[in-house]
Each structure stands twice: as C-alpha cells, then as structure tokens.
N, C-alpha and C positions, 0 to 999 in steps of 0.2 A: 052185220059188222062186229068185229070186237076185238079189243086189244088186251093184250098181257104182257108180260116182261119181255118176250120177244119181239113183239110190234103188233101190227095191224094184220088181221085176219078177214077176209071176205068170202062169204059164200053167196053163189048164184047160178041162174042156167042161163045158158048161151042158145037164143033160137038159132042152129046152126041150119035148120033145114029151110028157114026162112028169110036170112039174112046174112048175103055173103060178107059183109065185116066182121059178124058173130063165128063164121066159120074159118076164116083167117086166124080170128084171134085163139080159137080153139087149137087149129093146127100148130101153132108157135107155143101153146101153153103144153101140148102133149110132146113136143120138141124139146123144151126146157131151153127154148129161149128168149122169153122174157125176163129181164131184170128188173124190174120195177113196176109202181101202178101208179097211176093218175086220176085224182078224182076232183069234183068241183061241188060246191055248195053254196049254199043261200043264207047269208046269216037270218038272225030273225031280230026283229026291230029291237033296238036297245041303245044305249048310248056308251061312247068311248069311254073309259075311265082312263086319263092319261096316267097318275099316281101309280095304278095297277096293270099298267099298258095289255088291257082287256076290254072286252066288250059286256055290260051289263043290261 
C-alpha cells in the first residue's frame, strides 16, 4: 500500500481458486464496476492529543 498525490494505491493477490468472495471481487475488478475501497485498521496504543486532533 502506498500513497501519492493522486491517492491511495494497493497491490495484492486474490485467492480466486479458494475463495468465492475473492473470485467475485476479481470479476468486478475486471469489469471495472468497482468505484471505491474500504479498509479497516487497528490503532497502536497511544493517547489522543485533543489540541492536535490526533493520536500520539
């Protein structure tokens, strides 16, 4: 995963032979019918800095 001035980019592999959901996602990617990306993440331990509006 990386980011540049155009946005966020992701590179990976789909296990289309083993996972029906991956096969479906691959079909949508090939058809050009995807319009976005959703990611999940877990924050590292830290404290919220209210004045900065961020976690440190």
